[in-house]
N, C-alpha and C positions, 0 to 999 in steps of 0.2 A: 372629024374626031382623029385624034394619032394615039397610038399603040405605044407604050412607054417600050423603051428598049431593053432588051433583056441583059443581064448582068454579065460582063464579060468572063468566060472561064478562068484566064488567070488571075481576076481580081480574086474570085470567089476562092481560089484555093490559097491565093495570100490570106483571108480572112481567115482560113481553117489552120494554117500555119501559127498565124499571131494568136489564136486563142489555145493552141497547144504550147505554143512555149510559155504563154503566162500563165497556163495551169502547172508546168514543170516549175517555173520557178515559182508560185506561190505553194507547193509541196514540199520543195527542198526547203524553202524558209520553215515551213511547218516542222520538216524534219530535223530542222538545226534547233529550233525551237525547243520541240519535245526532247531532243537529245544531251542540251545543254546541263549542267549539273547545276541542282538547287542552288540558289544562293542563300549564302549561312549570315546567320547573324549573330554576333557576339556580346555574351554578357561579359564585363571586365571588371576587376578590381586592383585597386593601384597599392604597389607594393611602397611601405613607408619606414619610418623609422621611429621609436617610439618604444616605451616601458611595456615590458609582458610581465605580468605578476602570475605567477602558478600558485594555484591555493586548494586546501580541501576542506570542503564545508560539511557539516555535520550538523546535529543536534543530541542534545544531553538535558542530565538533570542535575540540579543543584543539590546538594546535600552538605551536613556537617562532616569533618573529617572525623571527628569520632560521634556515632551515633550508638545509644545503648537504651536496650528496652527492658525497663526494670519491670520486675513479674513477684509473683508470690510464692514463695514454697511450701506453704501451708493452706488450708481449706478453709473459709469460713466467711462473715459477713462483715464489710467494709463500716469500720466505726467510726472514722475522723478521718478526714482530708487534709494536711497541711499546706498543699501546694496546688496550685493549678496552671492554667495554659500563659505561657509567658514568665513564670516565676522562673527567677533566678535562685539557684541553689547551689550549694557548697556540699564537697564529700563528706558522707556520713549526717547531713541534714534529715531530721524527720520529714519523711513523706508523707504517709498513711498508715494507719492503724486498724488491724483487722481487731474485733470482738473476742479479747483474752479468756474469757469467762472458762471455756471447756478447755485450752488448755493450761489455767492456772490448776484447775480440777485436776486433770492427768498427774499436774506435777505434785500437788499435792498425794494422790495416789502413788506414785513413786515412790515419793520419801517413805510414807508406810510400808511400802514394801520393800525400802533399805532396811530399814530397824527391826522388821520381822526376819530377815533374811539374817540381820547382826546376832539378835537372841538365837535364832537357829544354829548359827557358828558356836555361839558360847557354850549353847547346850552341849553341843557335840564336844567340844573340847573337854567340857566337865567329863561328858561318858569315857573319854579318853582316858581322865585323869583314875576313873573307879575303877576302869578295867586293866589298867596298868596295875594298880595296887593291888586287885585279887590276881593278876598273874605272878607280881613278885612274892605275893603269901604262899600261892600253893606251890611254886616252885621248888623251894626247901623241902617242903613237906615230902613231895613226891620223892627227892632224893633221897629221904628219911622212911619210904614206903608207907608213910602215914595216909595218903589219898590213894585214887586208882590213877593210872594214866589218863583213861578219859576224863576226869575232871581235870585236869592240866590243860588238856587238849582244848575242851570247852573256855576255858579262861583265856587260852591264846587266839583262839576264833574271836572272843567277845574284843579282844583286843583290837585284831587287825579291824573288825567290822567297823567298832569306834571309830578307827582311825581315818575310815573311807568315809564316814560321815562327815566327818571333819571337812576333807576336801569336797563334798559334795555340799556342804555350806558354805564353803569358801567361793565356791562357782556359782550357787544361788546369790550369793551376796554380790560378787562381781556383775553378775546379770542383772540384780536389782538396781545397781548403780549406774549401768550403762542405760537402763529404762528411764532412771531420774536426770542423767545429762542428756539423754533424747527430749526429754519433756521440757528442761530448761533452754534446750536450744529452739525447739517448737514455738515455746513462749515468746524466746528472741524473736523469732521469724514473725510475729504478728506487728511487729515494727517495721514497716518499710523505710530503708532508708536510701538516699543517695549514694551512689558508687563511685560519681566524678562530680567536678565540678562543671555545671554547665546552664543550661534551660531549658524549662519542660515544654516540649511542642506540642504534646500531646498528652489527654487524658481518657484513658479507657473505661473508667468505672464512676460510681457516684455511691454516697452516703448510702447504706442500707442493701444496697449490691451485694449479693453471694459471689466469691469464687473459688471456681473448684481445682485444685492442682493434682487432680489423681494422675492424668496423664502426663500432662506439661504444665508448666509454669505459666498462667494467665498474665496477659501484659496490663499494667496498672499505668503506667507513665513509660514515655518516651523522652528521653533528655538526648539535648544536641550538647557536645562540647564546647568550647568556643567558635562563638559564630564569628568574629574576626576573622577565622582562618578557614575558609570553605573548600569544597572541590566540586569539579564538573565530571560527570560519569556519560562521556560521549561515546555514540554509537557510531563506529567509522565502518564504511564499508571495505569489504576486505578487498575491493579493487584500488582502493585509496591509502591501505594501512601498511602499505610497503614505502609510503612517502613520507610516512612521520616517524620521530624518534625522541626518546627523552631529552627534555632541556629545549625543545622547542617552543618559542613565545605562541600564544594564541590570544586572538580576542574574539568577544563575544557581544551578543546584545541580548537584553531579555525586554518581554512586552511590557512589563512595567515602566520600565524607562529606556526608550524606544531609542532618544537620540543619545545616548550615552552610551561608549564602549568600553566594557571592561577588558584588564589583562589579566592572563595568566600562564603559566609555564605547565609543559607536559610533565608529570611526576614517571608515570608508570603507561606502557600499554599490555594490557592484561591477554594472555595466549589463548583464555578460556574463551571457546567462539559462542555466539548468540546468534540460534537460527528462528526466524520466525517468514511463515507463507515461504520456505525455500530461498530466503534471504539471510547471508552470512554477514554479521556486522562483529566488532571486536570493542573492547571499551578501552578508552584512551581515558586515563584520569590526567585533570589539569587542575592543579593547585590556583589555588584564586585568593586573593587579598581584600577582605571586608570589614577596612577601618571604620565606614560611616555606617556601617550594618544596612545598608539598602537592599542588598539581596538577602532574600529569606529562601530557607529549606523547601525543595519541590518546584521552584520556577523552572522554566524550560528555557536553555540556553540556548542559542544561533550561534555556532561556533565555526570561524575561520581560521586557519592555519596556514602560513604564507611559508612554502617549502624552497620556492626558487623565486628571486627577483632581479629581472634583468631592466637596466633602466633606460639604456641607447641602443638599442639593436634593431636590425633590419627583420621586418616582420612583416608577415604573408595572411591574408583572412583565411580561416579554417576550410572555407567553401572552395579555396583555389587548388586547395590539395587533394581535397576528396572528388573533383571534377575529372571523370574519365569517357572520353570522346566513345560515342559508337561506331561501330563498322561505317554507317550510313555518313555519319559524320565526317570519317577519317575519308572515304570516297570523295564526299562533296570539298575536302581541303586538299585534295588531289595527294593524299598519303595514303599509303599501304600498311602503314605500321606506327603506332605510336612510342615504339622506341625512342630516347633521346638521341639525338644526331648534331652537327655541328649547325649552330644558330645562328645568322649573320647578326652580328652587332649593330651599333651606330658607327662604328668606326671601321666597319669592314673585317675585324677580326670575330674571332668564335666568342658567343656567348657571354656579352657586355663585360668585357676583359678591361675596359677603361674605369679609372675613377674609383678603384676598391671596390671590385665587384664581391669580394667575397666578402661573408660576414664576418668569416673567423681572423681575417687581419685589419678587422676594423673594431671589433669591440671584445676581443679576448675570447670570444667563444670557441669551444672546440668542435672538431668535427666527427665526434664518435657517437653522434646520437643515429635515429634510423634515418634509411636515405628515401626520398620520396621525388614523384615526377612533379613538375611545376608545367603548364602550357604559357609561355611566356609570348608576348605579342612584341613582335618588332619589325619595323618596316611594314606595319600594316598584315604580316600573314604569324598566326602562334606555330611554334615549335615547341616540341618537349625539352626539357632540361631537367638534369637530376640536382638535387637538393638534400642537403644534409639538415635537420630540424632538430631544434631544442627544445624548450619547454613551451607549454601550450596556457593560456588563460579560458580556454573554452571558445575564445573570439577570434585572437591573434594567435599565431605561433612564431615562435623567432626560428629565423632562418640563421643557422649555425655557420654553414659553410654552403658557396655554390655560385655560379655565374648569373647571379639575381642581384640587385642593387637598387636601394628607394629610387621609387619614380616609374619603377619599368610596371608594364600592364599586364596583368595575369588572367587568364578564364578563370569564370566561377561558372558556365553555362554558355550553352549556344541552343541556335532553334536553325530549321532551314523553312525556305519559302518553298513551297510547290510549286507546278507549273498553273495550277490556278488561281495563286496568288496567296494561298493558306499558309499561315506560318504552322510546322508541326516541331514542337520540341525533340531535339535528338537526345539528350540526355538532363536530368532535372538536376537541378542545384542541389549538391550532396551528395549526386551518384547514388550508390549503395551503401551508402550511410554509414561507409567506414569511418574509425576515429582518426584523426591526423596521428596519434601516433599512441 
């Protein structure tokens, strides 16, 4: 039986050295993998050319240009109604009557009071005549010392009192005539007449109902003027009211005709604020023509006002303007700052200079708008580029000037891949939620 030879000491040393080398190689590879910056995956969008229509939307209520509430100035029972809903009336037409019996009786009483006051005036005037005669008779008698001075003084006093009674009687007569006039006016007010030409859109009473006008005139009818000319009272948010001006055209739709767009013109933007739940709005009054009488008072109008219309401009998605890289993303991209720098273009120049990259030189847009930073991808690497923006429609924003042209790819979001292969977003689409301007 043979015994296996023992391993040579040199061979055993070589095995240990080889194992140590393999461990060092594996550790180096692992260290490089762990120290390698995470891979970045970008979400991009394309810069395009097209229209950008900036508009303000709001809701409003349709109403007649002239709306009058017809009430009663006297209290009483409604005797008759001569108009109803949708009745067409003319100015001065009889709409309703209040029972005139009580007011007729008051008128007759006032007439009697006038007659009584006239009689009292005549009686006072007759007393003046009698007192004057007595005074005229006693005055020469006193001059001849045929009567005492006291008798002449009494006659003079009686004459003055008679004249004062005439003045009081005339005042009573004037008062009685005023009460007569008031009774006649109150009797006239029992007939409710239309103050305008228009249409009855509301009736608040029925025959037999009693109306009381002690504190305020009760509303009996609501009349609308010519319904062929209407208006929309629109509630515009304070953030949008500065974009509107009188004379701008507006379009709106109503639920009754969802497939039809109606047109109007802003007549006035009222300065009186309306605050509801800490939301401030302003009333923009829009004049509307209604020749076919399709629109009715009280309808809700969804109004759109276009304040800027760009037909063919360079535009970028708003998500690209809101994109802001985090410090982790900047490190993954090998950048220390998000400040715009020189970005190599396709032709080796700076910032997409070839082919009319400036929007200001291609569509007449000015560079007076606010400045924003865009991350443009060129040659596979993103870099920030400063641009001047114009109007926005909520989805796209006009690029008024800057080294960006149609066809460029811009970043809208990004995420990094960790060492275990999991994707970790570095910044959400939309960033901190800033508006594009």
